[in-house]
C-alpha positions in Angstrom: 0.1 -0.1 -0.1 1.7 3.1 -1.2 2.0 6.2 1.4 0.2 9.1 1.1 1.7 12.6 0.1 1.7 14.2 3.9 3.4 11.0 5.2 6.3 10.5 3.2 7.7 13.5 4.8 6.7 13.1 8.0 8.5 9.3 8.1 11.6 11.3 6.4 11.6 13.3 9.2 11.3 10.5 11.6 14.2 8.7 9.9 16.2 11.5 10.2 15.2 12.3 13.9 16.2 8.4 14.5 19.7 8.7 13.0 20.2 11.9 14.9 19.5 10.4 18.4 21.8 7.2 17.3 24.4 9.3 16.2 24.4 10.9 19.9 26.6 8.6 22.0 28.6 8.8 24.6 31.8 9.7 24.5 34.6 7.7 25.5 36.3 8.2 28.8 39.4 9.8 28.9 42.6 7.7 29.8 43.6 7.2 33.0 46.9 6.1 32.5 48.3 9.8 32.2 46.8 12.9 33.8 45.8 15.8 31.3 48.6 18.2 31.2 48.2 21.7 32.6 47.1 24.3 30.3 45.6 27.5 32.3 48.5 27.5 34.9 51.2 28.1 32.5 48.7 31.2 31.5 48.8 31.8 35.1 52.2 31.1 36.1 54.2 33.2 33.7 52.4 36.6 34.1 53.3 36.3 37.9 56.9 35.4 37.4 57.4 38.5 35.0 56.3 40.6 37.8 58.3 38.8 40.4 61.5 39.6 37.7 60.1 43.2 37.2 59.7 43.5 41.0 63.5 44.1 41.8 64.3 46.2 38.7 61.4 48.6 40.2 62.9 48.3 43.7 66.3 49.1 42.3 64.9 52.2 40.5 63.1 53.6 43.1 66.1 53.2 45.7 68.1 55.1 42.9 65.5 58.0 42.7 65.2 58.3 46.8 69.3 58.8 46.7 69.0 61.5 44.1 66.3 63.3 45.5 68.4 62.8 49.0 71.4 64.2 47.3 69.8 67.3 46.0 67.9 68.2 49.2 71.5 68.0 51.1 70.3 65.1 53.4 
C-alpha cells in the first residue's frame, strides 16, 4: 500500500530524527594512565613570574630615585 503525500515527509523526518538520536552517543572516557596536561596553569604562572622579575628592577630604580632626591635635598 503506497504512502499518502503527507505521510512521506513525516516518515522521512522520523527517520532523520532516529538517525540523529543514534548519532548522539556517550563520548569515550578519558585515558586514565596519564593525567591531562595543565594548560591554564602556564597562562597564570608566566605573568606572575614576569611580575616577580620586574619587582627587583622597580625596587632598584626606586632606591636610586630616593638617593638622587636625598642628594639634591642635601640629606
